[in-house]
Rosetta silent file (secondary structure, phi, psi, omega in degrees, C-alpha in Angstrom):
SEQUENCE: MPHQHFLIHKPYGYLSQFAGEAKKKKLGDFHDFPAGIMAIGRLDEDSEGLLLLTTDGRMSELVRSKKVEKEYYAQVDGLIDDAAIAQLQTGVEIGIHNVRYLTAPCTARRLDPAPALAPRTRKIRDDRHGPTSWVSITLTEGKYRQIRKMTAAAGFPTLRLVRVRVGSIWLGGLAPGAVVEVADFGIGNEGMK
SCORE:     score description
SCORE:     0.000 S_00000001
   1 L     0.000  134.322 -173.413    0.020    0.000   -0.043 S_00000001
   2 L   -72.989  157.972 -179.554    1.482    3.318   -0.927 S_00000001
   3 L   -72.066  152.681  175.383    2.368    5.940    1.743 S_00000001
   4 L  -117.403  148.476 -173.606    0.121    8.898    2.354 S_00000001
   5 E  -135.946  139.261 -178.830    1.260   12.487    3.050 S_00000001
   6 E  -135.837  153.729  172.931   -0.647   15.471    4.351 S_00000001
   7 E  -116.136  142.695  177.623   -0.096   19.216    5.066 S_00000001
   8 E  -137.431  142.146  170.882   -1.981   20.697    7.965 S_00000001
   9 E   -97.515   97.520  176.410   -2.198   24.246    9.293 S_00000001
  10 E   -70.007  123.537  174.583   -2.008   23.463   13.075 S_00000001
  11 L   -77.800  165.913  170.503   -3.877   26.049   15.001 S_00000001
  12 L   -60.140  140.130  174.606   -2.922   27.445   18.373 S_00000001
  13 L    95.239    5.048 -179.558   -4.077   25.247   21.293 S_00000001
  14 E  -115.290  145.063  172.255   -3.599   21.835   19.614 S_00000001
  15 L   -83.750  155.026 -177.784   -1.006   19.184   20.271 S_00000001
  16 L   -92.551   54.880  179.997    1.088   17.799   17.373 S_00000001
  17 L  -155.527  173.330 -173.217   -0.138   14.229   18.123 S_00000001
  18 L  -117.886  -17.794  178.982   -3.016   11.907   17.764 S_00000001
  19 L  -131.313  176.242  176.376   -3.179   10.071   21.148 S_00000001
  20 L   108.949 -142.084 -171.780   -2.379   10.861   24.727 S_00000001
  21 L   -40.993  116.560 -171.758   -3.753   13.514   27.099 S_00000001
  22 L   -66.913  -35.353 -178.677   -7.588   13.015   26.950 S_00000001
  23 L   -82.942   -4.884 -177.786   -8.487   16.670   27.682 S_00000001
  24 L   -91.633  146.440  174.675   -6.152   18.134   25.023 S_00000001
  25 E   -78.410  133.891 -172.719   -7.083   18.979   21.488 S_00000001
  26 L  -130.403  169.838 -177.899   -5.186   16.857   19.018 S_00000001
  27 H   -58.281  -33.141 -178.009   -4.597   16.577   15.173 S_00000001
  28 H   -65.032  -10.085 -179.345   -7.145   13.820   14.751 S_00000001
  29 H   -72.340  -16.488 -171.866   -9.921   16.373   15.457 S_00000001
  30 L   -96.073  -19.189 -167.341   -9.358   17.777   11.878 S_00000001
  31 L  -168.063  154.920  177.177   -9.478   14.725    9.608 S_00000001
  32 L   -87.800   83.549 -173.163   -9.944   10.960    9.526 S_00000001
  33 L   -80.522  155.807  178.500   -6.241   10.146    9.018 S_00000001
  34 L   -74.397  158.340  178.828   -4.988    6.656    8.032 S_00000001
  35 L   -54.950  149.499  177.991   -3.473    4.182   10.460 S_00000001
  36 L    73.915   12.686 -178.300    0.281    4.790   11.012 S_00000001
  37 L   -75.888  146.768  177.786    0.159    8.477   10.407 S_00000001
  38 E  -143.737  147.636  171.531    2.820   10.585   12.223 S_00000001
  39 E   -76.381  133.288  176.551    3.626   14.216   12.557 S_00000001
  40 L   -84.880   99.792 -172.274    7.021   15.110   11.081 S_00000001
  41 L    80.705 -176.192 -179.539    8.588   17.175   13.857 S_00000001
  42 L  -135.917  155.457  162.872    6.437   19.064   16.356 S_00000001
  43 L  -127.492  135.207 -177.919    4.925   22.380   17.011 S_00000001
  44 L   -68.708  174.275 -172.761    4.129   22.922   20.623 S_00000001
  45 L   -61.599  -34.111 -177.364    0.612   23.607   21.828 S_00000001
  46 L   -89.503    0.177  175.706    1.119   27.394   21.762 S_00000001
  47 E  -100.462  159.124 -176.963    2.639   27.355   18.233 S_00000001
  48 E  -129.128  173.510  167.117    0.889   27.416   14.893 S_00000001
  49 E   116.775 -159.061 -174.436    1.544   26.806   11.315 S_00000001
  50 E   -70.501  124.532  176.061    2.664   24.198    8.784 S_00000001
  51 E  -129.106  131.305  177.816    2.897   20.632    9.945 S_00000001
  52 E   -96.120  136.354  173.647    3.716   17.727    7.616 S_00000001
  53 E  -123.837  146.598 -177.470    2.149   14.270    8.294 S_00000001
  54 E  -156.110  160.074  169.944    3.146   11.005    6.710 S_00000001
  55 L   -99.610    2.328 -175.218    2.916    7.233    6.975 S_00000001
  56 L  -103.369  106.745 -179.126    6.478    6.993    5.707 S_00000001
  57 H   -62.614  -32.423 -179.981    9.158    6.851    8.463 S_00000001
  58 H   -68.670  -39.866  175.322   12.041    7.417    5.982 S_00000001
  59 H   -59.636  -43.359  178.136   10.358   10.628    4.751 S_00000001
  60 H   -56.574  -48.560 -179.629    9.958   11.708    8.410 S_00000001
  61 H   -63.605  -38.759 -179.167   13.677   11.259    8.997 S_00000001
  62 H   -69.337  -44.722 -177.803   14.704   13.202    5.842 S_00000001
  63 H   -67.581  -32.890 -177.171   12.418   16.197    6.689 S_00000001
  64 H   -77.484  -17.886 -172.026   13.547   16.251   10.291 S_00000001
  65 L   -72.692  169.364 -178.404   17.193   16.200    9.245 S_00000001
  66 L   -72.959   -0.549 -177.971   19.561   19.209    9.072 S_00000001
  67 L   -82.056  -16.718 -172.453   19.294   19.084    5.286 S_00000001
  68 E  -116.259  128.769  176.647   15.840   20.719    5.258 S_00000001
  69 L   -80.136  147.632  173.736   15.251   24.260    6.290 S_00000001
  70 E  -123.887  127.913 -179.486   12.333   25.327    8.549 S_00000001
  71 E  -113.375  137.222 -177.498   11.180   28.928    8.472 S_00000001
  72 E  -127.848  146.390  170.541    9.218   30.577   11.289 S_00000001
  73 E  -109.018  126.573 -174.476    7.614   33.979   11.757 S_00000001
  74 E  -122.661  125.106  172.734    7.860   35.127   15.349 S_00000001
  75 E   -93.382  125.327 -176.965    5.911   38.079   16.842 S_00000001
  76 E  -116.502  159.895  179.241    8.090   39.362   19.597 S_00000001
  77 E   -77.269  117.676 -177.681    7.682   41.742   22.525 S_00000001
  78 L   103.148  175.427  177.890    9.283   45.067   21.617 S_00000001
  79 L  -103.642  108.585 -171.588   10.740   46.454   18.464 S_00000001
  80 L   -63.848  141.544 -176.419   13.482   44.102   17.515 S_00000001
  81 L  -113.937  175.092 -176.018   16.747   45.865   16.575 S_00000001
  82 H   -65.993  -32.111 -179.637   19.650   45.116   14.330 S_00000001
  83 H   -65.050  -48.589  177.207   21.925   43.966   17.256 S_00000001
  84 H   -55.229  -47.732 -179.597   19.261   41.301   18.226 S_00000001
  85 H   -60.505  -39.954 -179.826   18.926   40.199   14.631 S_00000001
  86 H   -69.944  -35.821  178.127   22.762   39.791   14.336 S_00000001
  87 H   -67.859  -40.265  172.639   22.794   37.878   17.573 S_00000001
  88 H   -54.513  -50.289 -172.535   20.107   35.492   16.269 S_00000001
  89 H   -63.023  -38.008 -173.990   22.039   35.012   13.056 S_00000001
  90 H   -89.413  -14.248 -179.099   25.335   34.123   14.665 S_00000001
  91 L   116.077  135.896  176.708   23.936   31.940   17.482 S_00000001
  92 L  -125.072  154.251  176.604   22.705   32.489   20.986 S_00000001
  93 E   -83.588  125.981  176.301   23.189   30.366   24.133 S_00000001
  94 E  -127.506  168.943  176.265   19.978   28.657   25.268 S_00000001
  95 E  -105.913  130.526  177.910   19.227   25.936   27.812 S_00000001
  96 E  -125.706  111.882 -177.535   18.138   22.496   26.643 S_00000001
  97 L    51.454   47.164 -175.568   17.254   20.151   29.410 S_00000001
  98 L    62.920   19.458  174.285   19.387   22.133   31.907 S_00000001
  99 E  -117.833  133.984  178.107   22.394   22.094   29.548 S_00000001
 100 E   -73.756  134.988 -174.408   23.778   25.200   27.920 S_00000001
 101 E  -139.556  129.042  175.761   23.584   24.991   24.086 S_00000001
 102 E   -88.889  118.039 -178.697   24.915   27.451   21.457 S_00000001
 103 L   -67.088  148.249  177.337   22.466   27.601   18.549 S_00000001
 104 L   -68.231  152.349  176.677   23.862   27.113   15.048 S_00000001
 105 L   -56.726  144.741 -176.065   24.062   30.205   12.765 S_00000001
 106 L  -141.594  176.768  175.411   20.736   30.873   11.069 S_00000001
 107 E   -99.800  126.150  178.408   19.004   33.283    8.759 S_00000001
 108 E  -139.916  145.597  178.290   17.016   35.980   10.606 S_00000001
 109 E  -156.313  148.130 -178.076   15.426   39.183    9.327 S_00000001
 110 E   -75.063  141.641  177.071   12.908   41.734   10.479 S_00000001
 111 E  -102.775  106.218  174.885    9.453   41.507    8.837 S_00000001
 112 L  -142.570  114.483   13.945    8.055   44.929    8.060 S_00000001
 113 L   -75.288  175.100  175.336    5.217   45.167    7.479 S_00000001
 114 L   -65.450  146.891 -177.237    3.840   42.415    9.693 S_00000001
 115 L   -64.609  146.275  178.992    2.943   39.185    7.850 S_00000001
 116 L   -88.929   93.529  177.184   -0.715   38.779    6.752 S_00000001
 117 L  -115.889  151.831  171.437   -1.645   35.704    8.894 S_00000001
 118 L   -56.016  136.071  178.814   -4.929   34.485   10.038 S_00000001
 119 L   -52.249  143.512  176.979   -5.880   35.816   13.378 S_00000001
 120 L   -71.101  149.423 -179.325   -5.017   33.595   16.430 S_00000001
 121 L   -71.726  -24.257  176.589   -7.950   32.032   18.217 S_00000001
 122 L  -118.310  128.993 -178.820   -6.701   33.543   21.530 S_00000001
 123 L   -62.382  139.719  179.249   -5.709   37.193   21.628 S_00000001
 124 L   -71.158  -59.587  176.217   -2.115   37.887   22.268 S_00000001
 125 L  -179.257  178.892  178.648   -2.438   41.165   24.032 S_00000001
 126 L  -113.852  172.267 -175.296   -3.383   44.741   23.065 S_00000001
 127 H   -59.073  -25.287 -178.487   -1.274   47.818   22.182 S_00000001
 128 H   -66.378  -14.053  176.494   -1.361   49.305   25.650 S_00000001
 129 H   -83.887    0.952 -177.447    1.224   46.626   26.730 S_00000001
 130 L   107.163  165.997 -177.734    3.760   48.142   24.360 S_00000001
 131 L   -68.651  161.254  169.991    4.835   47.570   20.750 S_00000001
 132 E  -132.794  167.848  173.347    5.545   44.327   19.129 S_00000001
 133 E  -149.595  170.537 -172.487    7.373   43.382   15.948 S_00000001
 134 E  -116.496  142.968 -177.372    7.876   40.454   13.657 S_00000001
 135 E  -136.043  139.598  172.254   11.036   38.464   12.735 S_00000001
 136 E  -100.019  132.504  176.958   11.578   35.587   10.182 S_00000001
 137 E  -131.538  124.252 -178.385   14.022   32.903   11.472 S_00000001
 138 E  -118.015  126.930  178.097   15.098   30.060    9.194 S_00000001
 139 E  -143.854  173.592 -179.214   17.095   27.158   10.700 S_00000001
 140 L  -116.102   -8.466  177.030   17.954   23.541   10.176 S_00000001
 141 L  -108.076  164.639 -177.052   18.023   22.325   13.722 S_00000001
 142 L  -145.451   65.989 -179.292   15.018   21.915   15.954 S_00000001
 143 L   -72.604  159.665 -179.032   15.740   21.833   19.674 S_00000001
 144 L   -59.221  121.560 -179.090   12.803   22.038   22.138 S_00000001
 145 L    50.114   39.031 -174.570   11.125   25.448   21.976 S_00000001
 146 H   -58.885  -50.537 -175.002   14.296   26.703   20.244 S_00000001
 147 H   -61.391  -44.261  179.773   12.871   29.836   18.504 S_00000001
 148 H   -59.965  -39.687  173.579   11.230   30.979   21.730 S_00000001
 149 H   -69.699  -37.820  179.683   14.407   30.515   23.665 S_00000001
 150 H   -62.783  -45.136  179.003   16.460   32.196   21.026 S_00000001
 151 H   -68.842  -32.745  176.719   14.365   35.375   20.860 S_00000001
 152 H   -67.395  -43.114 -177.621   14.228   35.556   24.675 S_00000001
 153 H   -63.404  -30.989  176.290   17.953   35.236   24.892 S_00000001
 154 L   -83.203    2.254  173.354   18.271   38.166   22.390 S_00000001
 155 L    93.063   10.683 -177.346   15.998   40.208   24.671 S_00000001
 156 L  -134.391   84.390  177.687   12.717   39.948   22.661 S_00000001
 157 L   -51.833  141.900 -179.867   10.446   37.223   24.037 S_00000001
 158 E   -78.646  130.662  176.879    8.208   35.468   21.538 S_00000001
 159 E  -102.496  -32.269 -179.213    4.479   36.185   21.788 S_00000001
 160 E  -146.154  138.218 -176.712    3.245   34.251   18.761 S_00000001
 161 E  -133.257  129.693 -178.728    5.102   31.686   16.688 S_00000001
 162 E  -133.743  124.901  170.055    4.049   30.364   13.210 S_00000001
 163 E   -82.000  123.843 -176.184    5.991   27.897   11.017 S_00000001
 164 E  -106.385  -22.625 -175.442    5.551   29.085    7.438 S_00000001
 165 E  -151.812  142.816  172.350    7.793   26.834    5.497 S_00000001
 166 E  -130.516  116.787 -176.312    9.426   23.373    5.545 S_00000001
 167 L    58.280 -122.154  179.461   11.896   22.941    2.690 S_00000001
 168 L  -100.387    9.999 -178.220   10.167   24.166   -0.442 S_00000001
 169 E  -103.588  124.389 -176.640    6.655   23.792    1.034 S_00000001
 170 E  -103.911  142.042  170.981    4.951   26.994    2.154 S_00000001
 171 L   -55.021  -43.873 -178.187    1.942   27.450    4.527 S_00000001
 172 L    50.984 -137.349 -179.224    0.583   29.999    2.021 S_00000001
 173 L   -87.130   12.630  179.774   -3.149   30.512    2.328 S_00000001
 174 L   -58.734  122.930 -175.405   -3.869   27.235    4.094 S_00000001
 175 L   -81.757  157.265 -179.017   -6.397   28.140    6.714 S_00000001
 176 L   -55.355  128.557 -176.121   -6.049   27.122   10.372 S_00000001
 177 L    94.376  -20.203 -173.726   -7.344   23.577   10.751 S_00000001
 178 L   -71.186  144.775  175.869   -7.219   22.861    7.063 S_00000001
 179 E  -125.737  134.538  179.422   -5.795   19.503    5.884 S_00000001
 180 E  -129.387  125.245  178.489   -4.588   18.795    2.309 S_00000001
 181 E   -86.806  131.993  179.783   -3.511   15.338    1.102 S_00000001
 182 E  -121.520  152.014  175.118   -0.495   15.535   -1.333 S_00000001
 183 L   -61.959  -39.124  176.059    1.097   12.907   -3.576 S_00000001
 184 L  -163.979  171.494 -174.536    4.545   13.676   -1.994 S_00000001
 185 L   -87.773  -15.802  177.573    6.227   16.509   -0.268 S_00000001
 186 L    64.681   31.126  174.663    8.651   17.325   -3.204 S_00000001
 187 L   -73.124   96.236  179.968   11.541   17.800   -0.790 S_00000001
 188 L  -119.097 -155.673 -177.825   14.207   18.066   -3.408 S_00000001
 189 H   -61.475  -32.514  177.924   17.324   20.072   -3.945 S_00000001
 190 H   -70.177  -13.211  178.809   15.434   23.390   -3.689 S_00000001
 191 H  -100.920   -7.923 -176.805   14.313   22.358   -0.172 S_00000001
 192 E   -96.535  149.854  179.608   17.723   21.175    0.930 S_00000001
 193 L   -90.291    0.000    0.000   20.390   23.292    2.496 S_00000001
């Protein structure tokens, strides 16, 4: 039987899994997925955006590898400056399971104007709490809550995090909760670093 592959726009407040904590919202709420389906990588409950699902373990390993870029848009607290962008690009020290870790160099840039994303189901905060700004961060590693830890280490905590690209696949206009079955992910040379 051929493998099946899906793209999903994981909304805020859902886990990137199909079983487990009974009271939590999970990916199976959106579609009747085939047996053996797995999320490729994870987005934490508070994060949103593009998630790839597959029944093919080898494809999962390829996409999770350092050969494939992942791009995120992060809304941060405050007006991010050039010094913080440079710090993100060269690597920042973060904690991973109580061990200090220096992130690999990555691509980071300010997004101005703010990206046109679907509103989040839960309001972030209002303007009276101060300004926010957006940054794009593209990396090939994926440590636990890495982007959030990186922006905090640079002095600009993340308020909202959306994965917009995996390799050559973009979130585009896929609505939150939408699921699309695809023949394959087309992760080829253009998606490889």
